[in-house]
N, C-alpha and C positions, 0 to 999 in steps of 0.2 A: 504494500500500500504506500503510495507516495505521500509526501509531506502535507500537501493541501488536503488530500482525502483523509488523512489521519486527523488533522486539525478539524476538518469539517465534521467528522464523526464525533469528536469530543464536544463540538459546539452545537449539536443537534437541538438540544433543549433550549439553549440560548437563542438560536435562530428562530425557533418556534415563538419564543417570547418577543423577539425583535419584530417578527411578522405582525403579531398582535399590536405591539407598540406603534408600528408604522401605520397600521390600518386606522388608528385613532387620530392620525394627523391629517391636516388638509392635503388632498392629493396634489394640488398645484405646488404647494410648498415642498413636498417630497420630490416631485418631478424636477423642480428647479435644483434641489440639492443633488439628486442623482445625476442630472445632466452635467452639472458643474464638476462633480467628482469624476464622472466618466471621461470628460474632456481632459482631465489631468492624468488619469491612470492609463487610459488606452494607449497613448503614445509611448509609454514606458515598457509595454509588453508586446513583443513581436509575435503575433498570431501565427505567422508563417513558419515559426520554429516550434510550434506546439502541435497543432493538428488533432488535438484530443476530441474536439467537437465533431470533426470529420470521421472519427473512428467509432463514435457511439450514438450519434443522433440520427434520427430519421429525417431526411430532407424532403420537404414539400416542394414541388415544382409546378410550373404552369405550362400550358400548351405552347405559349409563345417561347418559353425557355427551351422546350424540347426542340422546337423548330430552329431557333437560333443556334443552339449547340450542335444539332445535327448538321446544319449548314457549315458551321465552323469546322467540324470534324469530317466534313464531306462524306456523310453517311445518310442514306435515305431516312426520313423521319420514322417510318414504321420499323425499320431495322434498329434504329436508336432506341425506340420505345421497347421493342422486344428484348433487347439486350440489357437495358438499364432501368426500365420503369415498370412499376406496378400500380394498380389502383387500390387504395385503402378501402376498408369497410365503409368509410364515410364518403367515398367517391372522389377523394383527393388523389392526385397523381403524386407518387413518392419515388425516390430512388430505391431500387430493389436490393441494394447490398449495404451492409455495414461491416467494416468501414466502407466509406464511399468508394466507388469504383475509380474515381478520379484522384484519390489520395495516393501520392507517391512518396513513401517515407513519411515525413511529417508535413509535406507541402502539397498544395493543390496543383495538379497538372493542368488545370484549366482556369487558373486564378483570374485572369483578365475576363474570362467569360463565365465565371462562377454564378451560381443561381442567386436570386434576390435574397432568399432566406439565409444563404451563406454570407452574403455581403453585409447583411444587417445584424447578424448574430454578434454579440449577445443581446441585442435589442434594447440596450440601456439608453439610447438616444430618443426613444419613443415616449409619448405621453402615457399616462395611466400606469405608472410603475407599480403602484400598490395593487392594481387589478391583475398584474402579471407576476406578483411577488412569489406565489406558490411555485410556479414554473421556474422562475429565476433561481429560487433557492434549491430546486432540484438539480440545477447545474453548478451550484456553488462549489462542490467538491471537485468538479471537472475543469472549470474554466478559471484561470488565474485572474482574468479581468473581472469577472463577477465576484470572485473571492475578495479581491482588493477593494472594489467599489463598495461591496456590502460592509466590509470591515471599516472602511473610512466613513461610510454613512452612519454606522453605529456611533462613531465619535462625534461627527458633526451634527447629528440629530439629537444628541444629548442622551442617547441610550446607555452608553458605557464604554468600557475599554475595548480595544480591538487589536488584532494582530496584523501587521503589515508583512506582506510576502511579495515584495516587488524586486525590481532590478534583476540581477543575475540569478537569484534564487528561483525565479519563475521557470527558467529553462530546466532546472533539475526537476521541478514539479511535473514537467511535461515528458520526462523520460520514461 
C-alpha cells in the first residue's frame, strides 16, 4: 500500500466528519476555496508521471470523442468502438478496459486527444464541490491532487490539521 493510500485509510473517519462539516457550509464559499487551492496545488503535481486514475477509473466517452479519436488513429469508427468501447447498464459509452487501453506506462499515449473526462479529472475546477464530495473522497487515496487539495481545504476551512504530501513525494505515491 503506498503512502497516500495508507494515510487515506487512517483518515477515513476524519474524512467522513470533514464531509459533514463541509456540507454545513455555503456551497459558493466552499467552491471558491476549492478552486483557489486547486489552482495552487495542481501545478505542483505532474499528472503525466502518475497515471493512477488511468489505471483504475472507468472512463465515460461521447460519440463525438469516438469519432474524433478514430479519425486521429485512422481506424474506422465501428472498429474503434468494437475494440475499445462498451455501453454501460445506464446506456453511457465507456472505455472497455482498465487500465485504459491508451495508458503506456504511466503516460497517456493519446494525451493531446484524450477524452473530456480525462482532461477534466479530478474535476476540482467545477462548481458544486460539496455535491460531488462523496465521489471526490472516493478518489482521495488514489489521486495526489485530490489528497493535497482536501488536506489544504481542511486547514483553510477551519476544520483542523492536515497532512501535506506535495512536491517530490507525490511521485513515490504514484509508484
